[in-house]
C-alpha positions in Angstrom: 83.6 37.2 81.9 85.0 35.9 85.2 83.3 36.6 88.5 85.5 38.3 91.1 85.1 37.4 94.8 87.4 38.9 97.5 88.7 36.3 100.0 90.6 37.2 103.3 94.4 37.3 103.2 95.7 35.6 106.3 99.1 34.1 105.1 101.8 34.0 107.8 104.7 36.3 106.9 108.4 35.9 107.1 110.5 38.9 106.5 113.8 37.0 106.2 112.3 34.6 103.6 110.8 37.4 101.5 114.0 39.6 101.7 116.1 36.6 100.7 113.9 36.0 97.6 114.2 39.7 96.5 117.9 39.8 97.0 118.3 36.4 95.3 116.4 37.4 92.2 118.3 40.7 91.8 121.7 39.1 92.2 124.4 39.0 89.5 124.5 35.1 89.6 120.7 35.0 89.0 120.9 37.4 86.0 123.7 35.3 84.6 121.5 32.2 85.0 118.8 34.0 83.0 121.3 34.7 80.2 122.4 31.1 80.2 118.9 29.8 80.1 118.2 32.0 77.0 121.3 30.5 75.3 120.2 27.0 76.3 116.7 27.6 74.9 118.2 28.9 71.6 120.4 25.8 71.4 117.4 23.5 72.2 115.2 25.2 69.6 117.9 25.1 67.0 118.2 21.3 67.5 114.5 21.0 67.2 114.5 22.9 63.9 117.3 20.8 62.6 115.6 17.6 63.7 112.5 18.6 61.8 114.5 19.8 58.8 112.8 23.2 59.2 115.7 25.6 58.7 114.5 28.4 56.4 110.9 27.7 57.3 109.0 30.9 58.3 111.0 32.7 60.9 112.3 29.8 62.9 116.0 30.8 62.5 115.1 34.3 63.6 113.9 32.9 67.0 117.1 31.1 67.5 119.1 34.3 66.9 116.6 36.3 69.0 117.2 34.3 72.1 121.0 34.5 71.7 120.4 38.3 71.5 118.3 38.1 74.7 121.3 36.4 76.4 123.7 39.1 75.2 121.4 41.9 76.3 121.0 40.4 79.8 124.8 40.3 80.0 124.9 43.9 79.0 122.5 44.6 81.7 124.7 42.8 84.2 127.5 45.2 83.4 125.2 48.2 83.9 124.3 46.7 87.4 127.9 45.9 88.2 129.6 49.1 87.1 126.9 51.7 87.6 124.3 50.2 89.9 121.7 50.7 87.1 119.0 48.0 87.1 116.5 49.6 84.8 118.0 48.3 81.5 117.8 44.8 83.0 114.0 45.3 83.5 113.5 45.7 79.7 116.0 42.9 78.8 114.3 40.3 81.2 110.8 41.4 80.1 111.6 40.8 76.5 113.1 37.4 77.1 110.0 36.2 79.1 107.3 37.6 76.8 108.1 36.0 73.4 105.8 33.1 73.9 103.1 34.5 71.6 105.6 35.1 68.8 106.9 31.6 69.1 103.4 30.1 69.1 102.2 32.1 66.2 105.0 30.8 64.1 103.6 27.8 62.2 106.6 25.6 63.2 106.3 26.8 66.8 102.6 25.9 67.0 103.1 22.5 65.6 106.0 21.6 67.9 104.8 23.5 71.0 104.7 20.4 73.2 108.4 19.7 72.4 109.7 23.1 73.4 107.2 24.5 75.9 108.7 22.9 79.0 112.1 24.3 78.2 110.6 27.7 77.5 108.6 27.7 80.8 111.8 27.4 82.9 113.6 30.2 81.1 110.5 32.4 81.0 109.7 32.0 84.7 113.3 32.9 85.6 113.4 36.0 83.4 109.8 37.0 84.2 110.4 36.8 88.0 113.5 38.9 87.7 111.6 41.5 85.7 108.6 41.6 88.1 110.8 42.3 91.1 112.1 45.4 89.4 109.0 46.6 87.7 107.6 48.8 90.5 110.7 51.0 90.1 109.7 52.0 86.6 106.8 54.4 87.2 105.0 53.7 90.5 107.0 56.3 92.5 106.4 59.0 89.8 102.7 58.1 89.7 102.5 58.4 93.5 103.9 61.9 93.4 101.3 62.8 90.7 98.4 60.7 92.1 96.1 63.7 92.5 96.2 64.3 88.8 95.8 60.7 87.7 92.7 59.6 85.8 90.6 56.7 87.1 92.4 54.1 85.0 95.9 55.2 86.1 94.7 55.2 89.7 93.7 51.6 89.4 97.1 50.8 87.9 98.8 52.5 90.8 97.0 50.2 93.2 98.2 47.1 91.4 101.6 46.1 92.7 103.8 43.8 90.7 105.3 42.1 93.7 102.9 41.3 96.5 102.3 38.8 99.2 104.6 36.2 100.8 107.2 34.5 98.7 106.6 30.9 99.8 104.9 29.9 96.5 107.5 31.8 94.4 110.3 30.1 96.3 108.6 26.7 95.6 108.7 27.6 91.9 112.4 28.5 92.1 112.9 25.0 93.6 110.8 23.2 91.0 112.6 24.9 88.1 116.0 24.5 89.8 116.7 28.2 89.7 118.3 28.8 93.1 119.7 26.9 96.1 117.2 27.4 98.9 118.8 27.7 102.3 117.8 25.3 105.0 117.1 28.3 107.2 116.8 31.8 105.9 119.5 34.2 107.3 118.6 37.2 109.4 118.1 40.4 107.4 118.6 43.3 109.8 116.3 46.4 109.5 118.2 49.7 109.5 115.8 52.4 110.6 118.5 55.0 110.2 118.2 54.6 106.4 114.7 55.6 105.5 112.6 57.3 102.8 109.1 58.2 101.9 107.2 57.3 98.7 108.2 59.6 95.9 111.7 60.3 97.5 114.7 59.4 95.5 115.8 56.0 96.7 119.1 56.5 98.7 120.3 52.9 98.3 119.5 49.9 96.1 118.2 47.0 98.0 115.2 45.6 99.9 113.0 47.9 101.9 110.3 47.3 104.4 107.3 49.6 105.1 106.8 50.9 108.7 103.4 49.2 108.9 105.3 45.9 108.8 108.5 46.8 110.7 106.9 48.8 113.5 103.3 47.6 113.7 103.7 44.0 112.7 101.1 44.2 109.9 101.1 41.0 108.0 99.3 42.4 104.9 102.1 44.5 103.4 104.9 43.7 101.0 108.6 44.3 100.9 110.1 46.0 97.9 113.4 46.0 96.0 114.1 49.6 95.2 116.8 51.1 93.0 119.0 54.0 94.0 118.0 57.2 92.4 114.5 56.1 91.4 111.4 57.5 93.2 110.4 55.2 96.0 107.1 53.5 95.3 104.1 53.6 97.8 103.7 50.7 100.2 101.2 48.0 99.1 98.6 46.7 101.5 97.0 43.4 100.5 93.3 43.8 100.9 92.5 40.2 100.0 92.6 37.6 97.3 90.4 38.0 94.2 88.9 34.7 93.2 88.4 34.6 89.5 85.9 31.9 88.6 86.8 30.8 85.1 84.2 28.1 84.7 81.5 27.1 87.2 81.1 23.6 88.5 78.6 21.3 86.7 77.9 18.4 89.2 75.4 16.8 86.9 78.2 16.4 84.3 81.0 15.7 86.8 82.8 18.9 86.0 84.6 20.8 88.9 84.9 24.5 89.3 88.1 26.1 87.8 89.3 29.3 89.5 92.4 31.4 90.0 93.5 33.7 92.8 95.4 37.0 92.7 96.1 39.5 95.5 94.1 42.8 95.4 96.3 45.6 96.7 96.0 49.3 97.6 98.8 51.9 97.4 99.3 53.7 100.7 101.7 56.1 102.3 104.5 54.8 104.5 108.0 55.3 105.8 110.4 52.8 104.2 113.3 51.3 106.2 116.3 49.7 104.6 116.7 45.9 105.0 120.4 44.8 104.9 121.6 41.7 103.1 123.3 39.4 105.5 127.1 39.2 105.3 128.1 36.2 103.3 131.7 34.9 103.5 133.2 35.4 100.1 130.6 37.9 99.0 127.8 37.4 96.5 130.0 37.8 93.3 131.0 34.6 91.6 134.6 33.9 90.8 135.3 35.2 87.3 136.6 31.8 86.3 133.5 30.0 87.7 131.7 27.7 85.2 128.5 29.8 85.8 130.0 32.9 84.1 132.9 31.6 81.9 132.1 32.4 78.2 134.0 33.8 75.2 132.9 35.4 72.0 134.3 34.2 68.7 137.6 35.7 67.5 138.7 36.4 71.0 141.5 34.6 73.0 140.4 31.7 75.1 140.4 32.9 78.8 141.1 29.4 80.3 142.5 26.1 79.0 139.9 23.4 78.9 136.9 22.0 77.1 134.4 24.4 75.5 131.3 24.2 73.3 129.1 26.6 71.4 125.3 26.4 70.7 126.0 27.8 67.3 127.2 24.4 65.9 126.3 20.8 66.7 129.1 18.6 68.1 131.2 21.7 68.7 132.8 20.6 72.0 136.6 20.8 71.8 139.7 21.6 73.8 141.3 25.0 73.7 144.6 26.3 75.2 144.6 29.6 77.0 145.1 32.4 74.5 144.0 30.4 71.5 141.6 32.3 69.3 138.1 31.0 69.5 136.7 30.3 66.0 133.5 31.7 64.5 130.9 29.6 62.6 128.8 31.1 59.8 125.4 29.6 60.4 121.8 30.7 60.7 122.2 30.5 64.5 123.6 34.0 64.9 126.5 35.0 67.2 129.1 32.3 68.0 129.5 32.3 71.8 131.7 29.7 73.3 130.8 28.4 76.8 132.9 26.6 79.4 131.8 22.9 79.7 131.2 21.9 83.3 132.3 18.4 82.3 136.1 18.7 81.8 136.6 15.0 81.1 138.3 14.1 77.8 
């Protein structure tokens, strides 16, 4: 059992950096990236299965199909966000995509080839897991705050455990390492709008980033911003009490072994007044061009939306040129759905 030691939290805060991170990881382009990474992982895993001549072994083909399904579900979630402003289906879709590691590893083939696919999985899982974590407090924290007097001891402890805490410098570093976002040289100003405010438990009046009064008015550096979803109960504010040091194994100097430890923020749910934090105006808006390579895709048996070179993870060496309006073919394989993707390399 690990020993827990509370260390002081004295990290310098930057509202514009943290707000940028929350808006970035709840954007349509970011969600589309998550879907594309699921497809790429399915494609990679399928090639691995083929290379090991393992098709039909255990449930390996199921995992290929499952990650194509994750990609399709995330794109369904994008339409919920785009057309209805509903982020909650996306929470479940991203969580599922990021939490399949155990199933993959328990598959005999997955365990034996873990070193070959783990790096690809980590990038996709981090992207999806981060997107899910940013949304998770919207699921039940606001309702639990309203009912906090009737909570049992275990639920009270869960209420004090925020999913998104602390400054985002480390998280942004991971976005850079995994090449998940273009980090601006200087984070743009995110204006605070005190005319748009809400209390914990109130229905959120507007989806976006919110800052607690303790930070906005008092300059407290130990509180977190939150991305809140319109119509969902606002969560409590989270004060960071310190960092819990979890000693996994103690140092053994006589054997030359160092101490191994991990650190996680310990938080407390508190009352506040939330203020809305605007996203800076960006020329051209945040939505990608519908014909952008980031989003361009086409299901089998549908007309090609744009003339050019396409490929599908459902078949090896599938890259070919299509004319606009030409019906995209379907392949009957163990891979699952045939989804054609625009090739960023349009050279013959």
